[in-house]
C-alpha positions as CSV (number, residue, x, y, z in Angstrom):
1,M,-15.5,30.7,-9.4
2,E,-17.8,33.5,-8.4
3,E,-17.0,37.2,-8.4
4,Y,-18.6,39.9,-6.4
5,Q,-17.8,43.6,-6.7
6,F,-18.6,46.2,-4.0
7,S,-18.2,50.0,-4.2
8,L,-16.8,51.4,-0.9
9,K,-17.6,54.7,0.7
10,D,-14.1,56.1,-0.1
11,G,-14.7,55.6,-3.9
12,K,-12.6,52.4,-4.1
13,T,-13.8,49.1,-5.3
14,L,-13.5,45.8,-3.6
15,K,-13.7,42.5,-5.6
16,L,-14.4,39.3,-3.8
17,L,-13.5,36.0,-5.5
18,I,-15.1,32.8,-4.1
19,M,-13.8,29.4,-5.3
20,N,-13.6,25.8,-4.2
21,D,-10.5,24.1,-2.9
22,A,-9.5,22.7,-6.3
23,Q,-9.6,26.1,-7.9
24,A,-7.8,27.7,-5.0
25,D,-5.0,25.1,-5.4
26,N,-4.4,26.6,-8.9
27,T,-4.6,30.2,-7.9
28,W,-1.4,32.4,-7.5
29,I,-1.1,35.8,-5.9
30,T,1.9,37.9,-7.1
31,D,3.0,41.4,-6.4
32,N,0.7,42.9,-9.1
33,M,-1.8,40.2,-10.1
34,I,-3.9,37.2,-9.2
35,V,-3.9,34.3,-11.6
36,S,-6.4,31.5,-11.3
37,G,-6.5,28.3,-13.3
38,V,-2.8,27.5,-13.9
39,H,-0.2,25.1,-12.6
40,F,2.5,27.7,-11.9
41,V,3.3,31.4,-12.2
42,E,6.7,33.0,-12.3
43,D,7.9,36.4,-13.7
44,N,4.6,37.0,-15.5
45,T,4.8,33.6,-17.2
46,V,2.1,31.0,-16.6
47,E,2.3,27.2,-16.9
48,F,-0.6,25.0,-17.8
49,P,-0.6,21.2,-17.6
50,Y,0.7,20.1,-21.0
51,A,-1.6,17.1,-21.5
52,T,-4.8,19.0,-20.7
53,G,-4.1,22.7,-21.4
54,G,-6.6,24.9,-19.6
55,Q,-8.2,28.2,-19.0
56,A,-7.0,31.0,-16.8
57,I,-8.3,34.3,-15.4
58,V,-5.8,37.1,-14.6
59,Y,-6.8,40.0,-12.3
60,T,-4.7,43.1,-12.2
61,A,-5.5,46.5,-10.8
62,G,-8.9,47.3,-12.5
63,N,-8.6,44.6,-15.2
64,R,-9.8,41.1,-15.8
65,Q,-8.5,39.0,-18.7
66,E,-9.3,35.4,-19.7
67,F,-7.1,33.2,-21.8
68,S,-6.7,29.6,-22.6
69,Q,-4.0,27.1,-23.8
70,Q,-4.7,24.0,-25.9
71,P,-3.2,20.7,-24.9
72,V,0.3,20.0,-26.2
73,A,1.1,16.5,-27.3
74,A,4.4,15.1,-26.2
75,P,6.8,14.1,-29.0
76,S,6.5,10.4,-29.9
77,A,10.2,9.8,-29.1
78,I,12.6,11.8,-27.0
79,P,16.1,11.7,-28.4
80,M,18.7,10.1,-26.2
81,I,21.7,12.1,-25.1
82,F,25.0,10.3,-25.2
83,T,27.9,11.3,-23.0
84,T,31.4,10.1,-23.0
85,S,34.2,10.4,-20.5
86,L,37.4,12.1,-21.7
């Protein structure tokens, strides 16, 4: 992803983000931020693919923050749930 920043005549700043289709597929725009690099965003919580982890960039008004998540290994065995009719 490439970032370009422009100063406008009215004193405001415009930031332009340029990315390929794959990056755009993992970019989310919410009411107060843009999050790029994650599987899903909801209520200020982000979701990375468990097996691969990943890196994300979060843009909010005037701020840019990068963070990452290491891969998470699945448990070797998932316990079975037994149900019984009454």
